[in-house]
C-alpha positions in Angstrom: 29.4 93.9 35.2 30.5 96.2 32.4 34.2 97.1 32.7 33.9 100.4 34.0 31.1 100.0 36.5 31.8 102.0 39.3 34.3 104.2 37.8 33.7 108.4 38.4 34.5 110.3 35.4 35.5 113.7 33.9 36.0 114.9 30.6 36.4 118.6 30.0 34.8 120.2 27.1 32.2 117.4 26.3 29.5 119.4 24.0 31.4 117.8 21.0 34.7 116.6 19.3 37.0 113.8 21.0 35.5 115.1 24.5 31.7 114.1 23.7 33.1 110.9 22.0 35.7 110.1 24.8 32.4 110.3 27.3 29.8 108.4 25.4 33.1 105.4 25.3 33.4 105.5 28.6 29.5 106.0 29.7 28.9 103.1 27.8 31.3 101.2 30.2 29.8 101.9 32.8 30.7 104.7 34.0 29.4 107.7 35.6 30.4 110.4 34.0 30.7 114.2 34.4 30.7 115.9 31.4 31.8 120.0 31.1 31.2 122.9 28.6 30.6 126.1 28.2 27.3 125.6 26.3 24.0 124.0 28.2 21.6 124.1 26.0 22.1 123.6 22.3 22.6 126.5 20.4 20.3 127.9 18.2 22.6 129.6 15.3 25.7 127.4 15.4 26.2 125.2 11.8 28.5 123.3 14.0 26.4 122.2 16.6 26.5 119.9 20.3 25.9 120.7 23.8 26.2 119.2 27.2 22.7 118.2 26.9 23.0 116.6 23.7 25.4 114.5 25.2 24.1 113.7 28.0 21.0 112.4 26.1 23.1 110.2 24.1 25.1 109.0 26.6 21.7 108.2 28.0 20.2 107.0 24.7 22.5 104.6 25.0 22.1 103.2 28.7 24.8 105.7 30.7 24.9 107.7 33.1 26.2 111.5 32.8 26.2 114.6 35.0 26.0 118.3 32.3 28.0 120.8 34.6 28.4 123.8 33.2 31.8 125.6 33.0 33.9 128.1 31.5 37.3 126.2 31.6 39.2 130.0 31.6 38.0 130.4 35.0 39.0 128.9 38.3 35.9 129.1 40.3 34.6 127.1 37.7 36.5 124.4 37.9 37.4 125.0 41.4 33.5 124.3 41.8 33.2 121.3 39.6 35.5 119.1 41.5 33.7 120.2 44.5 30.5 118.7 43.3 32.7 115.7 41.9 33.5 115.5 45.9 30.5 116.2 47.4 28.1 113.4 44.9 30.8 110.8 45.0 31.9 110.5 48.7 35.8 112.2 47.3 36.1 109.4 45.0 37.5 110.6 41.7 39.2 107.7 39.0 39.2 109.2 35.7 39.6 112.3 34.6 40.2 113.5 31.0 41.4 117.3 29.9 40.2 117.6 26.5 38.4 121.4 26.8 40.4 123.3 24.2 38.4 126.9 22.8 41.1 127.9 20.2 40.0 125.9 16.7 38.3 128.8 14.7 41.6 130.5 15.5 43.7 129.0 14.9 41.9 127.6 11.7 41.5 131.6 10.4 45.6 132.3 11.2 47.0 129.0 9.3 50.2 130.5 7.2 50.8 133.8 9.5 53.2 134.0 11.1 53.7 134.1 15.2 54.6 137.7 15.1 51.5 138.7 12.6 49.7 137.3 15.1 47.3 139.1 18.1 49.7 138.2 21.1 46.2 137.0 21.8 46.7 133.9 20.2 48.8 132.5 22.9 45.8 132.9 25.5 43.3 131.5 23.2 45.3 128.6 22.5 46.7 127.8 25.6 44.5 129.4 28.5 41.6 126.6 28.1 44.4 123.9 26.6 47.2 124.6 28.6 46.7 126.6 31.9 43.6 124.4 32.8 44.7 121.0 31.6 47.3 122.1 35.4 44.3 123.4 37.7 41.9 119.8 36.4 45.8 118.3 37.2 45.8 118.9 40.7 42.8 119.0 41.8 42.4 115.9 40.4 45.5 113.8 42.4 44.3 115.9 45.5 41.1 113.3 45.3 43.2 110.7 43.7 46.1 110.0 45.9 44.6 109.6 49.0 42.9 106.6 47.6 46.4 105.6 45.7 44.5 105.1 42.7 43.3 106.9 39.5 44.1 108.5 36.0 44.6 111.6 34.5 45.1 111.8 30.7 46.0 114.5 28.6 44.7 115.2 25.5 47.8 115.9 22.8 48.6 115.5 19.5 51.9 115.5 17.1 52.0 118.8 17.1 53.9 118.6 20.3 56.9 116.7 18.5 56.9 118.4 15.0 55.5 121.9 14.0 51.5 122.1 13.2 49.0 125.0 12.7 51.2 127.7 14.9 53.8 128.0 17.4 51.4 128.9 20.7 49.5 125.5 19.5 52.8 123.5 19.2 54.7 125.1 22.5 51.0 124.2 24.2 50.9 120.9 22.8 55.0 120.2 24.2 54.1 121.6 28.1 51.0 119.7 28.0 52.9 116.4 27.4 56.1 117.5 29.2 53.4 118.0 32.4 51.8 113.8 31.7 56.4 113.4 32.3 56.4 115.5 35.3 52.9 114.8 36.8 54.1 111.4 36.2 56.5 111.5 37.7 55.4 112.8 41.7 53.0 110.8 41.1 54.1 107.3 40.8 54.6 106.8 44.6 51.4 107.3 45.4 49.8 104.3 42.2 47.9 107.4 39.9 48.8 107.3 36.5 49.2 110.4 34.1 49.8 110.0 30.5 49.5 112.1 27.5 47.2 110.4 24.6 48.4 111.7 21.0 45.1 110.7 18.6 46.0 111.0 15.0 43.3 113.0 12.0 39.5 113.1 14.0 37.0 113.6 11.7 35.4 116.4 14.5 32.0 118.3 13.8 34.2 121.0 13.2 36.8 119.8 10.6 33.9 118.0 8.5 32.0 120.7 9.0 34.8 123.4 7.3 35.9 120.1 4.2 32.7 117.6 4.5 30.4 117.2 2.2 31.1 120.1 -0.6 32.7 122.4 2.4 35.8 121.8 0.4 35.1 123.6 -2.9 32.8 125.9 -0.9 35.3 128.1 1.4 35.6 131.1 0.5 39.5 132.5 -0.2 38.5 135.7 1.2 37.2 134.9 4.5 38.8 131.6 5.2 43.0 131.0 4.8 44.1 129.4 2.1 47.1 128.0 3.2 45.5 124.5 2.4 46.7 123.8 -1.2 44.6 120.7 -0.9 41.3 121.0 1.0 40.2 117.5 -0.7 42.9 115.8 0.2 42.7 116.8 3.9 39.2 116.5 3.5 39.8 112.4 2.0 42.2 111.8 6.0 40.0 113.2 8.4 37.4 111.3 6.0 39.1 108.1 7.4 40.8 108.5 10.2 39.5 107.9 13.5 36.2 108.5 15.0 35.9 111.0 17.8 34.6 107.6 20.0 38.4 105.6 19.5 40.3 108.1 21.4 37.9 107.6 24.5 37.3 102.8 23.3 41.4 103.8 24.3 41.0 106.2 27.7 38.5 103.0 29.1 40.8 100.2 27.5 43.9 101.9 29.2 42.1 102.4 32.7 41.3 98.4 33.3 45.1 97.6 32.3 46.6 96.0 35.1 49.9 97.6 34.4 48.6 101.0 33.7 51.2 102.4 35.9 54.6 101.0 33.6 52.9 103.8 30.9 52.5 106.4 33.3 54.8 110.0 32.7 54.5 109.0 29.0 53.0 109.9 25.5 50.7 107.3 24.1 49.1 107.5 20.9 45.8 105.8 19.5 47.5 103.8 17.0 49.5 101.6 19.5 46.8 101.4 22.3 45.4 100.1 19.1 47.2 97.4 18.5 48.6 96.6 22.1 44.3 96.0 23.4 43.1 94.8 20.1 40.5 97.9 19.3 38.7 98.6 16.0 37.0 101.7 14.6 33.6 102.2 12.9 34.1 100.2 9.7 36.5 102.2 7.4 38.0 104.5 10.1 41.6 103.7 11.1 43.7 106.1 13.8 46.9 107.6 12.0 50.2 105.9 12.9 52.7 108.3 13.7 55.4 106.1 13.8 55.0 104.5 10.3 57.5 105.1 7.4 54.9 105.4 5.0 53.1 108.0 6.4 55.7 110.1 7.1 57.5 109.8 4.0 53.5 111.2 1.9 53.8 113.6 4.7 57.2 115.2 3.2 55.8 114.3 -0.1 57.8 111.3 -1.1 54.4 109.9 -2.4 57.0 107.7 -4.8 59.0 106.1 -2.1 56.0 106.0 0.0 54.1 103.7 -2.4 57.6 101.2 -2.5 57.8 101.5 1.7 56.0 98.6 3.5 53.2 99.6 6.1 54.2 97.5 8.7 57.7 99.3 8.5 57.7 101.2 11.7 60.1 104.1 13.5 61.0 103.2 16.1 60.3 105.9 19.7 63.9 106.5 20.6 64.5 107.7 16.7 60.4 109.8 17.0 61.7 111.4 19.6 64.9 113.2 17.9 62.7 115.3 15.5 61.6 117.3 18.3 65.2 117.3 20.0 66.3 120.8 20.3 70.2 119.8 21.1 
């Protein structure tokens, strides 16, 4: 039997990127996966592409089961209908929900380098309506199906931006809130045997990123149209090309879902690197998740390249010390 046989899953925002990758992995491992997004059919005028139909076809080509559901996650009625559909079609069963939907990629990219007070106030809703508020709504609706059965896993896709400044103010607030949501919801769900975690992928070579930086795009970016605050685009391209693939987070979630010690991790922030180590996972050749606890990596990001070169790769920052980076006291 496949490890996720008979599991019912929802992956939001699965037209492309990490959401698509997660859906592919869960379905490949036997789950019945409901995928959501605004784009049902392949777009004709998109340079990035991606649609629910495309994701579903790829899943089915791998022998998996997929149900595409067109859903605007900024519309509460669409979200409520999604969960009603899953409930009615599966006798009230729901095992895994991955809150991944996010619609602010372009807005964030074009606002890079601008302080929050120079950005439109609508940036808050652009980043956090779908990327935070909707995660909470999906978690409420998912819990109502999971609690009666005393089992389930809810995952918020977050990032190191919940700890350290990344991209812009609205983004950081949203990601830290996603992490706090996992902690507090996990606390309340613990007695019901339902797990809630926040997952930090590393640098992921998604279609959006590679469209901006991939192939020769790093040399073709028009500084009059795109932000010029990224000093070394080729360096960024190298990081994302060698980082984890969009499917690696799916491997992590699939392994996590069948871990007999899952409840010991509820309410916590998990990184794809740590889950790789825990479960012995391997990404595609030439790709590896970022270890945000690596002293070497931290020194590199801080510009201390010569010290980084002398630092062994196995030296890692303890979690308690890492958390001090986001301390407000």
